N, C-alpha and C positions, 0 to 999 in steps of 0.2 A: 385594290384601291387603299390609300393610305388612311390610317385613322386621324381624325382631327387633333390638331395642335392647339391647346386652349391659350397658349402663349401667343397665338396669332391675333387673338381678338384685340380689336382696337375700339375703345369706347371714348366717345368724344366728351360725354360728361357722365358724371357718377349719377346713376338713376336712383330715385326714391323709390323703394320697394314697399309697398303696404304689408300689413300684417296678414298672415295666412288665414284662411277661412277654416271654422269648424263647425260641425254639426251642432244645430242648437243656436247658432249665431243669427243675428238679424240681418236679413237682406231686404234693402229698400228698393222700391220700383218707382221709376218717374218716368214721364213721356216728354222727352225735349222737343219732340216734333209733333207728328200727327198722333190723333187720340187712337186708343184702341178700345173696342166695344166692351161694355161693363162685363157682360156674361163671359167674353173671352177673358177679360181680366181674371175674373174669379177662377175660371176653369184652370188657367195656366198656373194662378197662384197656389191653387190646391196641389197641382203636381210639384210645385217647389216645395212645399211643406211635406210631401211624402218623401223627399229627399232628406229631411231631417232639420230643414231651416224654418225659422220664423220669418213671416213674410209681412213687410210694412209697405202697403199700398198708399203712397202719399195721396192725399185729397186731390192734388192737382191732375192726376190720372184721369178724373171724372169731369174735368171742365172742357168746355167746348168754346172754340172760337172759329168758326167755319171749320177748316181741315185741322186746325191746330188744338192741342190739348190746353187751351188757355192762351192769354196774351204772352208776348216775350217776356215781360217782367214776372208773371205768374210761373212760367216754365223755369226762368232763371232762379227765382226764390226757391222753388222747389229742389233744385240742384244744390244751392247753398244750404237748405234746411237739412238734406240728408247727409251732407258732409259735415255739418256741425253736430249733428246727433251722435252722441258718444255711444249709444247703444247699437248703432248700425255699423256692421263689419264690411258689407260689400254692398255695392249699388248696381242693379241690372236695369237696363233700359228696356221699356215695354215693347216698342215697335219702332220700325225703320220709317221710311216715307220722305219727308222733307221737314225741315225747321230748325235742326240743331246749329246751323250757320248762324242764325239770328242771336245766338246767346255769346258767341265767343268774345266780342269786345267789351262785355260787361261783366264777365267771370271775375270774381273777388279773388285773386291769387293768394291773398293771405289766408283766407278761409280753406282753401284747398291745401296749401303747404302745411298748415297747423293740423290737419285732420286728414292725412294720407289713407285712403281707402281703395279697395278693389273696385274698379269701373269697368263693366264689361258690356259689350255691344258689337254691332258690325253695321255695315251699309251707311246709313245717314249719321249713325253715331261715329263714324270716322272722325267728323269734324271735332266732336268733344274728346275723343281718345287722343288725337294728335295735340289738340290746344293745351290739355292738360299736362302732357309730356312736355311740350315746348315751353310752356309758361313756367313751370315749377319742377320740371324733371320727374313727375310722377309716372311710374310705370303703368300703363293701362292695358287692357286686355280685349284684343279682337276676338270676338267669340259669341255664344248664343244670347239671344234676347228671350224675354218672357214669352213673347209670341210664338216662338219655336217649341214651347212646352205645351201647347194646347192639346196636342194628340198623343202627349207622351214624350219622353226624350230618347233621341237616338243613342243607341248603346256606345258606340265610339265617342260621341260627343261627351256624355256623361263619364266615360272613362277618363277622358282628357281633362274634363273639368275638375274631377277628384284628384288626379295624379298632379296637375299643376297648381290649382288654386287651394287645395286641401292638404295635400302632402308635399308640396314644396318641391316637386320633381322637374326635371328638364323636359322641354319639348324634344321629342325624338321621332324622326321619320327615316324609313329607309325603304329599299326596294322591296323586301320581304313584307313589311307591314303595309305598305300601300302600293301595290304592283301597277295600280292604274295612272301614277304619275309618269310623265313623259320628259326625258331629258332631251331638252332642245339644243343645249350647248354645254359640253363638258368644261371642267375647270374646278377651281377651288378658291374660295374667299371667306373672310370673316370680318364681322362688323356689326354694328348696332342694328336691331330690327326697327324698321319703320314701314308704314304702309296702311293699307285699308282700301276703301272704296275708290276705284280710279277717278270717277266723276268728282267726288268730294275733294280728293287730293288736289285736282287741278284747280278747284275753286279756292284753295289755300294760297296758291302761287301769287306773289305781288302783294300780299296782305301782311298784317301784323303776325299771321300764324303761317307764314311761309317757312319751308323747311330745306335744310341742307342735306343732300343726299349722298355726298362725297364720303366714300368708305363705308357706306351703310349697305345692309341687305334689305332690298325693297320688296315688299308683297303687295299684289294688286288683284282686285277682283271687281266684277261688275255684273250688272243684271239688267235684262230688258232693255238692251240697245241694239242699234243697227251696227253692222259691220263697219259702214263708212263712219259712224259716230264714234265707234271704238278706235278706228285709225286716227281721227281727228284728236282724240284725248291723248293717244300715245305720242302723236306728233307735238301736241303741246308740252308734254313732258320733255320730249327730246329738245325742243327749241328753247325751252326753260333751263336746259343744262341739267336735268334731274337723272338722266340715264347715262351719261357719259363716264362717271367715275364710280360707278357702283362696285361693290364685292360681291354681289349675286342678285338674282331676280327671281321670285317666286310668284307663278301665276296661279290664281285659284280657280274654282269651278266657274266658268263663264255660262250662265243659264239664260236662255231666252235671247240669245245673240242672233238676230234675224238678217236676212239678206233682202235685197230690194228685187223688184222686178227684173231690173237689169242687174246682174251679178256684180258684186264688188270686185271679185277676182283673187281675193285672198281670205284664207281662214284666220282664226284667231291667233293661232300660233305664228303664222306667216306675217301677220301684222306686226306681232311682238319682235320677230326676229328682223324685219325690215327696218324698224326704228332703233334696233340695238346694233346695226352694222357698224363696223368700225371699232367695237368694243371687245373686251376678252373675258368679262366675268361669266360664271355658270349661270345657266337658265333652266329652270324646270317648270313644268306646266301641268294643269289639271290636278293641283294640290287640293286636298280636302278643307278648304275654307271658303267662305262667301255665302251664296244664296242656295247651297245644295243641301242634302240632307245631313251631311257630316260637317260639324263645327269644331275644328281644330282650334284650340286656344293658342293665339299668337301674342306674346307679350311685348308691346310697344316700348323701346328702350333698353331691352336687355341684349347683351351680346350673344351672336350666334355664329355659327359656320356652316358652309355649304360645300360640299364635294361631290363631283359627278364625274362618271366616264361615259362612254357611249351605251353602256348596257346596264348602269346601276348609279344609285345616288345615296347620300347621307346628309341629313340635316340635323343639327342639334343646337339648342340654346346652351349657353356655356356658363350660367349660374342660375341659381333658383330665382324666380320672378317675384317671390313673396319672402318675407322675413319670418 
């Protein structure tokens, strides 16, 4: 298989890369959706401190409004607070669930643009990750949340965290390093990385934070869905024109994807391939991101390249995601 050509990368807009993280820096924690139990917050924060960071638990994490960690205004204010705080170098989201979508239309673009920082999370956080990139061009990071540190960090996750956010390295995957990845369709392509949780991405379509997938490499993951619901989500992406002109597609670890009493008749991979029929970009599946044990850091907005043949693949980001 040929090596990547970095001249193939097509960047739609120049991304704003936040400053890299160093041990001793302050990492702020906010809860843009559901609340996380206080004892779990403390335990996970202690783990983050063990890695050498100062942890700032914003008071908003301890608020309660039914399922949410405070009102929309309180959650939005917390986002603005931590971005304005000159001492904070990175923002990690506490927990997923639901709620980040409520914030999108009221985010102060000027605050974010004037204070670019690392923002990392996944699942429901997809709404914020995509919105901040689409609104101001800020590179955001699909990766672990504080919740994932309650029982300690997965070794691979922490290795990727250090390589990409602290050392400024590239994201690199290949057949040797992650042999569990399945090549669904060979080919090669290069373009800006976009993606996240499939359900959240479909909810962005037709809104002020809709996204253009043309000439992008798209990555998708989901959790706790029925196979028919996954098919419906992929159908929505296809009907909205999000799958037709991609440069590549990465499918993450789809966990708790259940069937019905009457079988749906297709696996996750088969559903993906059926909705990508008539296209020609490379597709790989079972990548180590999403709701699984391993949380690869995927920088939204950074150019990347994917190349695959029937037996092997290579994926690489084409520039550092942090400055």
